[in-house]
Every structure is written in structure tokens, then in C-alpha cells.
C-alpha positions as CSV (number, residue, x, y, z in Angstrom):
1,X,-4.0,-25.0,42.2
2,X,-4.6,-27.5,45.0
3,X,-2.0,-30.3,45.0
4,X,-3.3,-33.6,44.2
5,X,-2.8,-36.1,47.0
6,X,-2.2,-39.0,44.7
7,X,1.1,-39.0,42.8
8,X,1.0,-38.0,39.1
9,X,2.7,-41.2,37.9
10,X,0.1,-43.2,39.8
11,X,-2.8,-41.4,38.1
12,X,-1.1,-41.9,34.7
13,X,-0.7,-45.5,35.4
14,X,-4.5,-45.8,36.6
15,X,-5.7,-44.1,33.4
16,X,-3.7,-46.5,31.2
17,X,-4.6,-49.7,33.2
18,X,-8.3,-49.0,33.9
19,X,-9.2,-46.4,31.3
20,X,-11.1,-43.2,31.6
21,X,-13.3,-41.9,33.1
22,X,-12.0,-43.2,36.2
23,X,-12.8,-42.7,39.9
24,X,-9.6,-42.5,42.1
25,X,-9.9,-42.4,46.0
26,X,-7.1,-41.9,48.3
27,X,-7.4,-44.1,51.5
28,X,-5.2,-42.1,53.5
29,X,-7.4,-39.0,53.0
30,X,-10.4,-40.9,54.3
31,X,-8.4,-41.8,57.4
32,X,-7.5,-38.4,58.2
33,X,-11.1,-37.0,57.9
34,X,-12.4,-39.7,60.2
35,X,-9.7,-39.0,62.7
36,X,-10.8,-35.2,62.7
37,X,-14.5,-36.2,63.8
38,X,-13.8,-38.7,66.3
39,X,-14.1,-36.0,69.0
40,X,-17.8,-36.8,68.7
41,X,-19.0,-39.8,70.8
42,X,-20.2,-41.7,67.7
43,X,-19.4,-41.0,64.1
44,X,-22.3,-42.3,61.9
45,X,-21.2,-42.3,58.0
46,X,-23.9,-41.1,55.6
47,X,-23.2,-43.7,53.2
48,X,-25.3,-42.1,50.4
49,X,-22.2,-39.8,49.9
50,X,-20.4,-42.8,48.8
51,X,-21.8,-46.3,49.2
52,X,-19.1,-48.5,47.6
53,X,-18.7,-51.6,49.6
54,X,-15.0,-51.0,50.2
55,X,-15.4,-47.5,51.2
56,X,-18.2,-48.6,53.6
57,X,-16.0,-51.3,54.9
58,X,-13.2,-49.0,55.5
59,X,-15.5,-46.7,57.3
60,X,-16.3,-49.7,59.6
61,X,-12.7,-50.6,60.2
62,X,-11.9,-46.9,61.3
63,X,-14.5,-47.3,64.1
64,X,-17.5,-45.6,62.6
65,X,-21.3,-46.8,62.3
66,X,-23.5,-46.2,59.5
67,X,-26.7,-44.4,58.3
68,X,-29.0,-46.1,55.7
69,X,-31.6,-44.0,53.7
70,X,-32.9,-47.0,51.7
71,X,-33.4,-50.7,51.7
72,X,-30.4,-50.9,49.2
73,X,-28.2,-49.0,51.6
74,X,-29.3,-51.5,54.4
75,X,-28.1,-54.4,52.2
76,X,-25.0,-52.5,51.4
77,X,-24.3,-52.0,55.1
78,X,-24.7,-55.6,55.9
79,X,-22.6,-56.7,53.0
80,X,-19.8,-54.4,54.3
81,X,-19.9,-56.1,57.6
82,X,-22.1,-54.0,59.7
83,X,-24.7,-55.9,61.8
84,X,-28.4,-55.0,62.5
85,X,-30.0,-55.2,65.9
86,X,-29.9,-53.2,69.2
87,X,-27.9,-54.3,72.2
88,X,-28.1,-52.4,75.5
89,X,-25.3,-50.1,76.2
90,X,-24.0,-50.5,72.5
91,X,-24.5,-47.8,69.7
92,X,-26.5,-49.4,66.8
93,X,-24.4,-50.1,63.9
94,X,-27.1,-49.4,61.3
95,X,-29.9,-46.9,61.6
96,X,-32.5,-46.4,58.8
97,X,-33.3,-42.7,58.4
98,X,-35.9,-41.6,55.9
99,X,-39.1,-39.9,55.5
100,X,-41.1,-43.0,54.4
101,X,-40.9,-46.6,54.5
102,X,-41.1,-48.2,51.0
103,X,-42.2,-52.0,51.5
104,X,-38.6,-53.4,50.9
105,X,-37.2,-51.1,53.6
106,X,-39.9,-52.0,56.2
107,X,-39.4,-55.6,55.5
108,X,-35.6,-55.2,56.1
109,X,-36.0,-53.3,59.1
110,X,-38.1,-56.1,60.6
111,X,-36.0,-58.9,59.4
112,X,-32.5,-57.4,60.8
113,X,-34.1,-55.4,63.6
114,X,-32.8,-52.1,62.4
115,X,-33.5,-49.1,64.6
116,X,-35.4,-46.2,62.8
117,X,-34.8,-42.5,62.7
118,X,-38.5,-41.4,61.9
119,X,-39.0,-38.6,59.4
120,X,-42.7,-38.8,59.2
121,X,-45.4,-39.6,61.8
122,X,-47.0,-42.0,59.7
123,X,-43.8,-44.2,59.9
124,X,-44.5,-44.8,63.6
125,X,-47.9,-46.4,62.9
126,X,-46.5,-48.4,60.0
127,X,-43.9,-49.9,62.2
128,X,-46.5,-50.8,64.6
129,X,-48.8,-52.2,62.0
130,X,-45.8,-54.4,61.0
131,X,-45.5,-55.8,64.4
132,X,-42.4,-53.8,65.3
133,X,-42.0,-52.4,68.7
134,X,-38.6,-50.6,69.2
135,X,-36.9,-47.4,70.5
136,X,-37.1,-44.7,68.0
137,X,-35.3,-41.6,67.1
138,X,-37.1,-38.6,65.7
139,X,-35.5,-36.5,62.8
140,X,-36.9,-33.0,63.5
141,X,-37.5,-30.2,61.1
142,X,-37.1,-27.2,63.3
143,X,-38.9,-24.7,60.8
144,X,-35.8,-23.3,59.1
145,X,-33.0,-24.5,56.9
146,X,-29.8,-23.6,55.3
147,X,-27.5,-24.8,52.6
148,X,-25.2,-24.0,49.8
149,X,-28.1,-24.5,47.3
150,X,-31.9,-24.6,47.7
151,X,-31.8,-28.3,46.7
152,X,-29.8,-29.2,49.7
153,X,-31.7,-27.3,52.3
154,X,-33.3,-29.9,54.5
155,X,-35.2,-27.7,56.9
156,X,-38.3,-25.2,57.0
157,X,-41.9,-25.3,55.6
158,X,-40.7,-26.0,52.0
159,X,-38.7,-29.0,52.9
160,X,-40.0,-32.6,52.8
161,X,-37.7,-33.6,55.4
162,X,-38.3,-34.4,59.2
163,X,-41.0,-34.3,61.6
164,X,-42.4,-30.8,62.0
165,X,-41.2,-29.4,65.4
166,X,-44.7,-28.7,66.6
167,X,-45.6,-32.4,66.2
168,X,-43.2,-33.9,68.6
169,X,-45.6,-34.4,71.5
170,X,-48.0,-36.1,69.1
171,X,-45.4,-38.5,67.9
172,X,-44.5,-39.3,71.6
173,X,-48.2,-40.1,72.3
174,X,-48.4,-42.2,69.0
175,X,-45.3,-44.1,69.7
176,X,-46.3,-44.8,73.4
177,X,-49.9,-46.0,72.3
178,X,-48.2,-48.6,70.2
179,X,-45.7,-49.7,72.9
180,X,-42.6,-47.7,71.6
181,X,-40.5,-44.9,73.1
182,X,-38.6,-42.1,71.5
183,X,-35.2,-42.0,72.9
184,X,-33.3,-40.0,70.4
185,X,-33.5,-36.7,68.5
186,X,-31.8,-35.9,65.1
187,X,-31.5,-32.6,63.6
188,X,-30.0,-31.5,60.2
189,X,-31.1,-28.5,58.3
190,X,-28.7,-28.7,55.2
191,X,-25.3,-29.1,53.9
192,X,-22.6,-26.4,54.3
193,X,-24.1,-25.1,57.6
194,X,-22.1,-22.2,59.1
195,X,-21.8,-21.4,62.8
196,X,-24.5,-18.8,63.0
197,X,-27.1,-21.2,61.6
198,X,-25.6,-24.1,63.6
199,X,-26.2,-22.1,67.0
200,X,-29.8,-21.9,65.8
201,X,-30.0,-25.6,65.3
202,X,-28.4,-26.2,68.6
203,X,-31.1,-24.0,70.3
204,X,-33.6,-26.0,68.4
205,X,-32.4,-29.2,69.6
206,X,-32.5,-28.0,73.3
207,X,-36.2,-26.7,72.8
208,X,-37.2,-30.1,71.2
209,X,-35.5,-32.1,74.0
210,X,-37.8,-30.3,76.5
211,X,-40.8,-31.6,74.6
212,X,-39.4,-35.2,74.6
213,X,-38.7,-35.5,78.2
214,X,-36.5,-37.9,80.3
215,X,-36.6,-40.9,77.9
216,X,-33.9,-39.0,75.8
217,X,-30.6,-40.9,75.6
218,X,-29.0,-39.7,72.2
219,X,-29.0,-36.5,70.2
220,X,-27.5,-36.3,66.6
221,X,-26.0,-33.3,65.0
222,X,-26.8,-34.6,61.6
223,X,-24.4,-34.1,58.7
224,X,-23.7,-31.0,56.7
225,X,-20.1,-30.6,57.8
226,X,-18.6,-28.6,54.8
227,X,-15.3,-29.2,52.9
228,X,-13.5,-26.4,50.9
229,X,-14.1,-26.9,47.2
230,X,-12.7,-23.5,46.0
231,X,-9.0,-22.6,46.3
232,X,-9.8,-19.4,48.5
233,X,-11.6,-21.7,50.9
234,X,-8.6,-24.0,51.5
235,X,-7.2,-21.9,54.2
236,X,-10.4,-21.5,56.0
237,X,-11.6,-25.0,56.8
238,X,-14.3,-25.5,59.2
239,X,-13.1,-25.9,62.8
240,X,-14.4,-29.3,63.9
241,X,-13.6,-28.8,67.4
242,X,-15.5,-25.5,67.5
243,X,-18.3,-27.2,65.7
244,X,-18.3,-30.1,68.2
245,X,-18.3,-27.5,71.1
246,X,-21.3,-25.7,70.1
247,X,-23.1,-29.3,70.1
248,X,-21.4,-30.3,73.3
249,X,-22.7,-27.1,75.1
250,X,-26.3,-28.0,73.9
251,X,-25.8,-31.6,75.1
252,X,-24.7,-30.2,78.6
253,X,-28.0,-27.9,78.7
254,X,-30.1,-30.9,77.9
255,X,-28.4,-33.2,80.3
256,X,-28.8,-30.5,83.0
257,X,-32.6,-30.2,82.1
258,X,-33.3,-34.0,82.1
259,X,-31.0,-35.0,84.8
260,X,-28.8,-37.8,83.0
261,X,-26.1,-38.2,80.5
262,X,-26.9,-37.9,76.6
263,X,-24.8,-39.4,73.9
264,X,-23.8,-37.0,71.1
265,X,-23.6,-38.3,67.5
266,X,-22.6,-36.7,64.1
267,X,-23.4,-38.0,60.7
268,X,-21.0,-36.8,58.3
269,X,-21.0,-38.0,54.5
270,X,-19.3,-35.4,52.4
271,X,-16.7,-34.7,55.1
272,X,-15.2,-38.2,55.3
273,X,-14.9,-38.9,51.5
274,X,-15.1,-35.8,49.4
275,X,-11.5,-34.8,49.3
276,X,-10.3,-38.2,48.9
277,X,-11.8,-38.5,45.3
278,X,-10.8,-37.5,41.9
279,X,-12.6,-37.9,38.5
280,X,-10.0,-38.7,36.0
281,X,-11.0,-38.0,32.3
282,X,-9.3,-37.7,29.0
283,X,-9.6,-34.6,26.8
284,X,-11.0,-35.8,23.5
285,X,-11.6,-32.6,21.7
286,X,-10.2,-29.0,21.9
287,X,-12.2,-26.6,19.9
288,X,-13.4,-22.8,19.5
289,X,-16.9,-21.9,19.6
290,X,-16.8,-18.2,18.7
291,X,-14.5,-16.6,21.2
292,X,-14.7,-19.5,23.8
293,X,-12.5,-22.3,23.9
294,X,-13.9,-25.8,24.9
295,X,-12.1,-28.8,26.4
296,X,-14.4,-31.8,25.7
297,X,-13.7,-34.7,28.0
298,X,-14.9,-38.4,28.1
299,X,-16.7,-37.9,31.4
300,X,-20.2,-36.3,31.6
301,X,-22.9,-35.4,34.0
302,X,-23.6,-39.2,34.0
303,X,-20.4,-39.4,36.0
304,X,-20.4,-36.2,38.0
305,X,-23.9,-34.5,38.1
306,X,-23.0,-31.9,40.8
307,X,-22.1,-29.1,38.6
308,X,-25.2,-29.5,36.2
309,X,-27.5,-30.2,39.3
310,X,-26.3,-27.7,41.9
311,X,-23.9,-25.3,39.8
312,X,-21.2,-26.9,42.2
313,X,-17.6,-25.8,42.0
314,X,-14.8,-28.4,41.6
315,X,-11.1,-27.6,41.0
316,X,-9.6,-28.8,37.7
317,X,-6.1,-29.9,36.8
318,X,-4.6,-30.9,33.7
319,X,-2.1,-33.6,33.7
320,X,0.0,-34.0,30.2
321,X,0.4,-37.4,28.9
322,X,3.8,-36.6,27.2
323,X,5.4,-35.0,30.3
324,X,5.6,-31.5,28.8
325,X,5.6,-28.5,31.1
326,X,2.4,-26.6,31.2
327,X,3.5,-23.0,31.1
328,X,0.7,-21.3,29.3
329,X,-2.7,-20.5,30.7
330,X,-6.0,-20.3,28.9
331,X,-9.7,-19.5,29.6
332,X,-11.7,-22.6,28.7
333,X,-15.1,-24.2,29.1
334,X,-14.8,-27.9,30.3
335,X,-17.7,-30.0,28.9
336,X,-18.7,-33.6,28.5
337,X,-19.8,-35.9,25.7
338,X,-23.6,-36.1,26.4
339,X,-26.3,-35.1,24.1
340,X,-27.3,-32.3,26.5
341,X,-26.4,-28.6,26.6
342,X,-26.2,-28.8,30.3
343,X,-23.4,-31.2,30.3
344,X,-20.8,-28.8,31.3
345,X,-18.5,-29.0,34.5
346,X,-17.8,-25.2,34.5
347,X,-21.1,-23.7,35.3
348,X,-22.7,-21.9,38.1
349,X,-26.2,-22.5,39.8
350,X,-28.8,-21.6,37.3
351,X,-27.1,-23.2,34.5
352,X,-24.8,-20.2,33.7
353,X,-21.6,-21.5,31.7
354,X,-18.4,-19.9,32.7
355,X,-14.8,-20.3,31.6
356,X,-11.9,-21.4,33.9
357,X,-8.3,-20.4,33.9
358,X,-6.5,-23.7,33.0
359,X,-3.2,-24.7,31.5
360,X,-3.2,-25.0,27.6
361,X,-4.1,-28.6,26.8
362,X,-4.3,-30.9,23.9
363,X,-6.2,-34.0,23.0
364,X,-5.0,-37.1,24.9
365,X,-4.2,-34.9,28.2
366,X,-5.7,-36.0,31.3
367,X,-8.1,-33.5,33.0
368,X,-8.8,-34.1,36.8
369,X,-11.8,-33.0,38.8
370,X,-11.1,-32.6,42.2
371,X,-13.1,-33.4,45.6
372,X,-15.4,-35.8,43.9
373,X,-15.4,-38.6,46.5
374,X,-18.8,-37.5,47.8
375,X,-21.9,-37.6,45.5
376,X,-19.8,-38.3,42.4
377,X,-19.9,-42.1,41.7
378,X,-23.0,-42.3,44.0
379,X,-25.1,-40.2,41.7
380,X,-23.9,-41.7,38.5
381,X,-26.3,-42.7,35.9
382,X,-26.7,-44.8,32.7
383,X,-28.3,-41.8,30.8
384,X,-27.3,-41.7,27.0
385,X,-26.7,-45.6,27.8
386,X,-23.2,-44.5,29.3
387,X,-21.5,-47.2,31.5
388,X,-20.6,-46.7,35.0
389,X,-16.9,-45.9,35.3
390,X,-14.5,-48.0,37.4
391,X,-13.7,-46.9,41.0
392,X,-10.1,-47.6,42.1
393,X,-8.5,-47.0,45.7
394,X,-5.0,-45.8,46.1
395,X,-3.9,-47.7,49.3
396,X,-0.5,-48.6,50.7
397,X,1.2,-47.3,47.5
398,X,-0.9,-49.5,45.2
399,X,-4.1,-49.1,43.1
400,X,-6.8,-51.7,44.0
401,X,-10.2,-51.9,41.9
402,X,-13.0,-51.5,44.2
403,X,-15.6,-51.6,41.3
404,X,-15.2,-52.7,37.9
405,X,-16.1,-50.7,34.9
406,X,-19.7,-51.7,33.9
407,X,-19.8,-53.8,30.6
408,X,-22.4,-53.3,27.9
409,X,-23.7,-56.5,28.8
410,X,-24.3,-55.6,32.3
411,X,-25.9,-52.4,31.4
412,X,-28.3,-54.3,29.3
413,X,-28.9,-57.4,31.4
414,X,-32.2,-56.4,32.8
415,X,-33.8,-55.2,29.5
416,X,-36.2,-57.4,27.7
417,X,-37.2,-57.3,24.0
418,X,-40.9,-58.3,23.8
419,X,-42.7,-59.4,20.6
420,X,-44.5,-56.8,18.6
């Protein structure tokens, strides 16, 4: 079992003070992850992974810039201290990356002069129609993709993401016809990319750069840097320096081709925050269903949806409330409280429920789900009228609330009962 990076007594204190379910983040883990990727010229945090304002503000303090995929994420980035606008010789602090503009996003892009990473040709004309003239980045779909699940594959003909690689020149012409220049290329084909696929992406980037020409100033490696979720993966972490070298070699080829320097960005989300986070839950029932033992906890897929959505694996620990030694192991299914059969944390892709070898536990013990800092709280919902859990950061030996637990009143505040 992987060691928990937050002391057990702190976790117990947090559960008593803030209740469960509870999100806990370790600041030190985020700082280490950011340091790992600083080999790139620019680290642009994909805030969709964990958009809490304190997390985004910490990322800024650590010298990163930010990516926004919605109007709401632009607002969050601004509230966390990032600034819009483009200054010559400086990296934009906020870039909007999406495959469409909704009207709110287009309005904010115009108001705050937010640079755009275009995912559809129509976006270029919509910028022009809104009276916006700026340098653009193109997110390219190279015609192939990769990922740990089909739901995170962001390349190829069945993916909605990016400008199809054969349409680059058409986009250049459309931009120039409207007084804009495309100065950057972005390529991301899915999370969990391995080096074989990464080499293909780098080759595709070199090919795309030839069709863009001498205006190119920036290339982005996108995101997708994986973290080791399973115990057997812990000793085989991705080599960030080797990852960088592949991209740097591609950058050098591009520079040689176009005759000037090109900046190299990376856009991690999961890598920066996933391992910092834990979902702390309380076991509320232990019961047998035929031959299967179930641990039922007070968190559900309304809190952490990844296992139900992707069949994702997360390590699980048991923390006894009474301090007893856990010296007996059992096979157990871990499930939540929702009125849904799919509300199971120990399942594989396709919805296949499996057991996990865990210490023998009892009602009242804490069950801790590891590596939930990315796409945990970010993907929470109010389904079953469940409240959003509190988020707390462990920093400098203290627990600090970075998001209060939602109240029932807050959950209902926008509902209206009409007369019938």
C-alpha cells in the first residue's frame, strides 16, 4: 500500500473537524510536481483538473500560467490573480482553449483580451465577427489518438477535438483574410500517452509546422502526462526529462526548418495535482451480499466519478478510528450511498464490479481513496441532491479550508417553486 503523504493524525483531525466526505490536498506534493515539469519553457496548468481558487492561486505562485476551457474558467483564473492580455515578449497568463465559443466565453475573451487556442475553423470567423484581431494558436488533431480509456482519447477521426490536420492551410488563409496571424501550434492526443505514441505526436507537430510557415513562435506539447495510480506502477514513473527531450528534439527540427527560435510549452493538469489529493470517507455499513463483502461509504460518484465513468483504479487505505492494529485482510467491494448500481469505487472499465484486498474494517473507520486531486472535486455533482464536500489543504503543518462544505440552502438557492 502506498504511503499517505499527510500524517494519519491530521487526517483523523480533519474528518472530525470538517466531516466526511472530505477532500484533502497536500501543498508540498503540488510544489514537487510543478518543479518536475519546470524543464519546459512554460508550464500552463490545465485548471479543469482542479479549479479550486486556492489551488489555481498556488499554481500561479509557483510560476505557472493557466489554460481555460470555459467562460467560468476564465473567471476563476482572473479571480485567482492571473491577468488577461498579451504583452510582447511575455507569455500570456491565460489562454482560452476549446472547440467552440459559447457567447459568454466570446464576450470574456474580447473584454479581457484573452488569447485563443482554436479548436474549430468556425472560431476564427467568430472572432473576426466579434471585432477581435489577435494572434492565434491552432489545436491540431493529427489524425490519430491515444489514452487509457476511449473517453479520454482526444485525437483521430472519432474525436471532436482540434482542427483536422489537413485544414491547417485553410485556417491560415481564413485568419489572414481577417487580419490575424496563427503563431502557435498545440497538439494533445489523450491522457496517459506513452513514448511510442509521443514520438508520433512530435513527428506530427513537425509536419504541421511546415504547413504553418515562418510565423510560428510557440509549440505546445499539450497535457496527458500520466501519474502512477496502481501500486505496480509506482516504481515506473514517467521520465519527465525524457518526455521533454522528445519534444525539445522536435522543437529543434522546427527551428532549423523555419530559421528562428520557438518556445516550448507543456499543459499538465493531472500531473500537477492528482497525487496531492485524497478523498476521505467514513464506512457507514459493512455487509455481506451472498459471498461478497461490501464496505459502504458516505462518498459516492457524486464526489469521485472516475471509477464509474472510466473504470479508473484508485488505491484505497483504511484508517481505524479507534487506533487498533489492522492485521487481517479481506476481499471487499467498496461502494457509495447513491441510488445507483454503478456507484462502486472498485470497478473496471465496462462497469465490471471487482473486489479489492483491504484490511478488515468496521463501521466508523475511515476509508481513504488516493490520488484524487485531479478530476475529483472538479467533476463532483449534486445528483441525488448530495452536497459538495469540503476541500481542505494541508500546508505548513496546518489544515486550511479552501472550500466550505455546501449547505442545503446553497444547493437549493437557485431553484424556484412556481404556482400550479
